[in-house]
Backbone bond lengths (Angstrom), bond angles and torsions (degrees), N, CA, C in turn:
res aa  C-N    CA-C-N  psi(-1)  N-CA   C-N-CA  omega(-1)  CA-C   N-CA-C  phi
1 M - - - 1.438 - - 1.531 111.01 -
2 A 1.356 115.94 -45.24 1.455 120.92 179.99 1.525 110.71 -65.77
3 I 1.322 116.72 -35.00 1.463 120.57 179.41 1.525 110.00 -67.32
4 A 1.313 117.25 -39.97 1.458 120.85 178.98 1.521 110.79 -64.47
5 L 1.326 116.95 -39.27 1.460 121.42 178.91 1.524 110.45 -66.64
6 R 1.326 116.95 -42.97 1.466 120.62 177.60 1.525 110.69 -62.74
7 G 1.302 115.94 -38.07 1.464 120.18 178.67 1.519 111.32 -64.32
8 R 1.309 116.29 -41.17 1.472 120.22 178.87 1.527 111.10 -66.32
9 I 1.321 116.07 -40.31 1.463 119.70 178.45 1.522 109.98 -64.77
10 A 1.323 116.57 -41.71 1.462 120.53 179.35 1.520 110.72 -63.17
11 V 1.331 117.14 -42.68 1.464 120.88 178.56 1.525 110.12 -63.96
12 A 1.318 117.12 -41.80 1.465 120.72 179.53 1.526 110.86 -63.05
13 M 1.316 117.08 -40.42 1.464 120.67 179.19 1.523 111.28 -67.21
14 L 1.319 116.88 -38.45 1.461 120.09 178.10 1.521 111.43 -66.64
15 L 1.319 116.17 -37.65 1.460 119.61 178.95 1.524 111.63 -71.99
16 A 1.317 117.29 -32.22 1.461 121.12 -178.88 1.521 112.26 -80.88
17 A 1.314 118.75 -23.95 1.461 122.39 -176.52 1.528 112.94 -58.43
18 P 1.353 120.23 -43.44 1.470 118.08 178.99 1.526 112.89 -65.70
19 A 1.319 118.44 -21.83 1.460 120.88 -179.19 1.524 112.04 -81.60
20 A 1.326 118.81 -18.22 1.462 122.21 -176.96 1.530 112.76 -58.41
21 P 1.341 120.68 -44.75 1.467 119.11 178.65 1.524 112.78 -64.19
22 L 1.311 117.65 -25.39 1.456 119.91 179.41 1.519 111.62 -72.92
23 L 1.313 117.63 -25.60 1.453 121.35 -179.46 1.522 112.06 -81.46
24 A 1.301 118.71 -24.56 1.461 122.09 -175.97 1.530 112.90 -61.22
25 P 1.340 121.65 -46.64 1.460 119.53 179.77 1.529 112.44 -62.63
26 Q 1.326 117.16 -35.46 1.460 119.29 178.71 1.517 110.03 -66.54
27 A 1.318 116.69 -41.00 1.457 120.22 178.63 1.521 110.00 -63.21
28 H 1.334 117.22 -40.01 1.457 120.68 178.53 1.518 110.66 -65.70
29 A 1.325 117.35 -41.46 1.458 121.02 -179.88 1.523 110.75 -63.35
30 V 1.323 116.11 -40.82 1.460 119.44 179.33 1.520 110.06 -65.72
31 S 1.329 117.66 -45.03 1.463 119.80 -179.19 1.529 110.86 -67.41
32 A 1.326 118.19 -35.30 1.461 121.19 177.51 1.527 110.34 -67.02
33 A 1.327 116.69 -40.34 1.462 120.35 178.39 1.526 110.45 -65.66
34 Q 1.326 116.33 -40.35 1.462 119.72 178.32 1.524 110.52 -65.77
35 A 1.313 116.76 -40.00 1.460 120.56 179.11 1.525 110.34 -64.14
36 C 1.317 116.67 -40.98 1.459 120.97 178.91 1.527 110.36 -64.46
37 Y 1.322 116.49 -43.09 1.464 120.57 -179.59 1.528 110.60 -66.01
38 Q 1.324 117.10 -39.17 1.463 120.15 177.28 1.527 110.56 -65.08
39 K 1.328 116.42 -38.48 1.460 120.71 177.40 1.528 110.16 -64.40
40 F 1.343 116.60 -41.30 1.462 121.39 178.00 1.527 110.43 -61.74
41 N 1.345 116.64 -46.75 1.464 120.08 -179.76 1.524 111.44 -62.34
42 A 1.319 117.43 -40.38 1.459 120.88 179.41 1.529 110.59 -63.81
43 E 1.321 116.71 -44.08 1.462 119.82 -179.87 1.521 111.61 -71.47
44 R 1.338 116.99 -32.18 1.465 120.24 177.03 1.524 109.96 -66.27
45 K 1.337 116.67 -42.61 1.465 120.51 178.36 1.524 111.19 -66.76
46 A 1.325 116.50 -31.71 1.460 120.86 177.46 1.527 111.28 -77.14
47 G 1.336 116.92 -14.01 1.458 121.13 177.74 1.508 114.36 84.27
48 T 1.323 118.12 22.27 1.462 119.88 -177.20 1.518 113.80 -98.30
49 V 1.342 119.59 -5.42 1.465 119.73 -178.58 1.521 111.98 -88.46
50 K 1.309 119.06 -21.68 1.468 124.80 172.62 1.526 114.16 44.94
51 G 1.319 117.41 62.47 1.456 121.72 174.93 1.515 115.06 81.29
52 Q 1.294 117.64 3.61 1.459 121.17 -179.77 1.525 109.25 -78.88
53 T 1.318 117.33 135.14 1.459 120.93 178.72 1.520 109.68 -77.42
54 Y 1.339 115.88 164.46 1.465 120.37 178.99 1.525 110.00 -61.79
55 K 1.323 116.91 -38.19 1.464 120.43 -178.98 1.531 110.43 -62.22
56 E 1.334 116.80 -44.33 1.459 120.51 178.83 1.529 110.89 -66.50
57 F 1.343 115.92 -41.33 1.459 120.96 178.82 1.516 110.79 -61.14
58 K 1.346 115.68 -44.68 1.459 120.88 -178.27 1.524 110.41 -62.48
59 A 1.327 116.71 -40.59 1.459 120.04 179.92 1.531 111.33 -66.68
60 A 1.328 116.62 -35.69 1.457 119.86 -176.34 1.523 113.44 -86.37
61 Q 1.329 117.78 -35.60 1.456 120.80 -169.82 1.524 115.00 -106.54
62 C 1.316 117.94 -33.15 1.466 120.84 -173.33 1.519 109.87 -100.35
63 A 1.308 116.44 135.18 1.457 121.49 180.00 1.522 110.09 -72.25
64 T 1.317 116.48 142.57 1.457 120.94 175.67 1.517 108.59 -76.46
65 P 1.336 119.07 159.45 1.467 120.16 178.84 1.523 112.91 -57.82
66 E 1.334 118.12 -35.13 1.461 120.56 179.47 1.528 110.30 -66.85
67 A 1.329 117.04 -41.49 1.455 120.56 179.98 1.521 110.59 -69.58
68 A 1.325 116.88 -35.92 1.465 120.43 178.77 1.524 110.58 -67.11
69 A 1.326 117.68 -36.89 1.459 121.01 178.91 1.529 110.48 -71.74
70 A 1.324 117.84 -34.71 1.454 121.35 -178.31 1.528 111.73 -73.24
71 A 1.329 117.32 -35.26 1.463 120.48 -177.60 1.521 110.64 -133.93
72 P 1.343 118.01 79.04 1.460 119.49 -179.04 1.529 113.28 -70.06
73 A 1.332 119.41 -21.95 1.460 121.20 -179.01 1.525 111.95 -81.85
74 T 1.303 119.02 -15.40 1.453 122.06 -176.90 1.524 113.33 -60.11
75 P 1.352 121.26 -44.99 1.456 119.13 179.80 1.526 113.22 -63.45
76 A 1.332 118.84 -29.02 1.457 121.05 -179.20 1.524 111.25 -71.07
77 T 1.311 118.77 -33.74 1.450 121.85 -177.66 1.529 112.28 -68.14
78 P 1.352 120.80 -50.54 1.454 119.18 179.62 1.524 112.96 -69.29
79 A 1.318 118.62 -19.50 1.455 120.53 -178.53 1.527 111.13 -67.95
80 A 1.329 118.29 -29.13 1.456 121.01 -179.31 1.529 111.53 -66.39
81 P 1.355 120.62 -52.14 1.461 119.39 176.66 1.534 109.88 -90.74
82 A 1.321 116.52 78.04 1.467 120.89 -176.74 1.523 111.19 -64.52
83 T 1.325 117.60 -31.84 1.456 119.61 -179.20 1.521 111.04 -69.13
84 A 1.319 118.13 -31.38 1.459 120.88 178.79 1.519 111.01 -74.83
85 A 1.330 118.09 -32.08 1.455 120.88 -179.18 1.519 111.60 -74.87
86 T 1.317 118.36 -30.76 1.456 121.35 -177.31 1.531 112.11 -66.87
87 P 1.336 121.59 -47.34 1.456 119.78 178.85 1.526 112.80 -65.48
88 A 1.320 118.47 -27.72 1.458 120.39 -179.56 1.518 111.22 -70.92
89 A 1.320 118.32 -28.48 1.460 121.66 -177.90 1.526 112.41 -63.76
90 P 1.341 121.48 -44.69 1.454 119.71 -179.83 1.522 113.44 -67.90
91 A 1.326 119.20 -20.94 1.456 120.72 -178.24 1.518 111.66 -64.70
92 A 1.326 118.40 -40.05 1.457 121.07 -179.36 1.524 112.25 -66.98
93 P 1.346 120.65 -44.67 1.457 119.40 178.81 1.519 112.52 -64.08
94 V 1.323 118.01 -35.94 1.452 120.17 179.10 1.522 109.79 -64.28
95 A 1.331 116.93 -41.12 1.452 120.45 179.26 1.521 111.04 -65.61
96 A 1.321 117.63 -36.29 1.456 120.81 179.42 1.516 111.03 -70.88
97 A 1.327 118.01 -32.57 1.456 121.26 -178.34 1.527 111.59 -84.54
98 A 1.315 118.36 -12.23 1.453 121.63 -176.64 1.526 113.91 -59.54
99 P 1.358 121.48 -42.88 1.453 119.04 179.87 1.523 112.80 -60.72
100 A 1.315 118.22 -39.62 1.459 121.00 179.40 1.520 109.88 -67.45
101 A 1.325 117.21 -40.25 1.451 120.44 -179.60 1.526 110.54 -68.15
102 A 1.321 117.04 -38.21 1.453 120.05 179.30 1.522 110.95 -66.30
103 A 1.315 116.43 -41.03 1.455 120.01 178.85 1.515 110.81 -69.08
104 A 1.330 117.22 -31.71 1.455 120.99 -178.64 1.523 111.24 -76.66
105 G 1.322 117.84 -12.47 1.453 121.00 -177.94 1.511 113.05 -58.06
106 S 1.319 118.18 -36.11 1.454 120.65 -179.66 1.522 112.47 -97.27
107 A 1.326 117.72 -1.95 1.459 121.16 178.93 1.525 109.62 -82.96
108 V 1.326 115.70 141.43 1.457 121.20 177.18 1.523 107.84 -87.36
109 L 1.340 116.03 123.03 1.459 121.60 -178.05 1.525 109.81 -116.94
110 P 1.329 117.49 147.79 1.471 119.51 176.28 1.530 110.10 -71.02
111 N 1.325 116.80 148.96 1.462 120.71 -178.88 1.514 112.76 -89.17
112 A 1.338 116.84 -22.99 1.464 120.55 -178.85 1.520 108.59 -149.76
113 V 1.326 115.13 162.72 1.460 120.81 177.72 1.521 108.11 -69.06
114 S 1.324 116.42 137.22 1.458 121.88 -179.19 1.526 110.82 -63.55
115 A 1.330 116.36 139.34 1.466 121.72 -178.55 1.525 112.03 -65.40
116 Q 1.324 117.47 -25.40 1.468 119.56 -178.57 1.522 112.41 -68.88
117 Y 1.335 117.87 -15.33 1.464 121.58 179.67 1.534 111.72 -106.05
118 A 1.310 117.78 19.94 1.467 122.00 -177.77 1.524 112.52 -64.66
119 S 1.333 117.47 -27.53 1.468 120.25 -177.96 1.528 112.16 -78.77
120 E 1.329 118.05 -11.51 1.463 121.82 -178.61 1.532 110.50 -90.61
121 S 1.331 115.28 168.41 1.465 119.13 176.16 1.527 108.77 -64.90
122 A 1.320 116.17 162.03 1.467 120.68 -176.21 1.529 111.78 -58.94
123 G 1.332 116.61 -42.87 1.466 120.55 -179.39 1.519 112.43 -65.27
124 K 1.329 116.63 -44.16 1.473 120.73 178.97 1.525 110.47 -66.76
125 A 1.327 117.27 -37.95 1.461 120.43 179.32 1.528 110.40 -63.59
126 R 1.342 116.68 -43.00 1.471 119.53 177.19 1.519 110.80 -63.91
127 L 1.344 116.47 -42.83 1.463 121.05 -179.53 1.523 110.86 -58.81
128 H 1.326 117.06 -49.52 1.465 120.08 -177.30 1.530 111.84 -69.21
129 T 1.327 117.21 -36.12 1.461 120.26 176.50 1.526 110.20 -63.54
130 C 1.322 116.53 -45.67 1.469 120.57 178.97 1.525 110.94 -63.98
131 L 1.332 116.86 -40.41 1.463 120.46 -179.70 1.522 111.08 -64.37
132 D 1.336 117.17 -42.52 1.467 120.08 177.75 1.524 110.74 -61.13
133 Q 1.332 116.95 -43.98 1.463 120.60 -179.99 1.525 110.82 -67.00
134 Y 1.339 116.89 -38.62 1.467 121.13 178.65 1.524 110.41 -60.88
135 K 1.341 116.45 -44.70 1.472 120.52 179.44 1.524 111.00 -64.77
136 A 1.329 117.30 -40.16 1.466 120.69 177.57 1.529 110.27 -65.42
137 N 1.321 116.92 -41.25 1.466 120.99 178.80 1.519 111.46 -66.31
138 K 1.324 116.65 -35.16 1.458 121.01 -178.42 1.527 110.33 -62.31
139 A 1.320 116.21 -37.48 1.462 120.35 179.36 1.525 111.31 -67.06
140 T 1.329 117.36 -31.81 1.463 120.98 -178.50 1.527 112.79 -105.83
141 N 1.328 117.13 7.35 1.466 123.58 179.99 1.532 111.18 56.60
142 A 1.348 116.15 48.23 1.461 121.05 -177.48 1.526 112.40 -116.22
143 N 1.338 117.65 26.32 1.461 120.67 179.75 1.523 112.86 -89.06
144 G 1.301 117.71 2.99 1.457 120.76 177.19 1.516 113.90 64.11
145 G 1.330 117.32 28.78 1.456 121.07 179.65 1.520 114.15 78.11
146 L 1.319 117.64 6.42 1.462 121.10 -179.91 1.520 110.68 -89.26
147 K 1.331 114.74 140.40 1.459 120.44 170.60 1.518 106.86 -89.71
148 W 1.333 117.61 167.11 1.460 120.95 -179.25 1.527 110.42 -56.41
149 I 1.340 115.59 -52.23 1.463 120.99 175.73 1.519 107.08 -130.57
150 Q 1.314 116.92 128.50 1.461 120.89 177.58 1.520 109.07 -150.89
151 K 1.308 114.79 161.40 1.464 120.35 -179.30 1.526 109.24 -63.91
152 G 1.305 115.75 135.04 1.450 120.49 -179.51 1.520 113.15 89.38
153 G 1.317 118.04 -1.99 1.464 121.64 177.65 1.506 111.87 111.17
154 G 1.297 115.94 108.08 1.459 121.38 177.72 1.518 111.18 -92.78
155 Y 1.335 115.38 -167.29 1.456 120.75 -178.12 1.523 111.15 -59.50
156 Y 1.335 116.52 -43.68 1.467 119.00 -178.55 1.522 111.55 -60.92
157 S 1.302 117.12 -43.55 1.465 121.03 -179.46 1.525 110.95 -61.78
158 V 1.317 116.64 -45.43 1.458 121.61 -178.97 1.529 110.25 -67.23
159 C 1.324 116.29 -44.60 1.462 121.27 -178.82 1.525 110.95 -65.09
160 N 1.324 116.93 -44.90 1.462 121.26 -179.78 1.530 110.45 -61.04
161 A 1.319 116.94 -44.16 1.466 120.75 178.11 1.530 110.57 -64.39
162 H 1.317 116.74 -37.58 1.467 121.71 179.50 1.528 110.65 -64.56
163 L 1.326 116.59 -42.95 1.463 120.30 180.00 1.525 112.16 -71.81
164 K 1.324 117.10 -32.76 1.469 120.13 178.26 1.525 110.60 -69.15
165 G 1.323 116.14 -40.58 1.467 120.25 -172.94 1.460 110.73 -97.37
């Protein structure tokens, strides 16, 4: 009985062995994605992403699997001068946020949260204050060409960031 069980285990291991190399790239992709997300969270907490979404950050900062396979030595080279890599990281988020900031230049934004929304949570108070200002601007065409929500940062995104900071 024990011999039959050992034989079955041996057969199962032999059948599973060819599948092991197929699992390795998936494991690497998952760990690379997790590393990228952890890097994004660290930079977001440090305040260096400046309104950049994870998708935009991943495209700009994290290597794709094809690029990683083509140049495996590339990640080792920038890792040595860590101080040089750190200043380069904020440059990309600033460039990505520039179109929204440029469009917001002519938009009229509130300077503080409206007192009438003091009883609401901070996020809801900012939302309603921004919405009231957006509606007032819409009547006078003072939204600077921004829609309420749009790709790359609409009026709400710019206004909310303005009130937070």
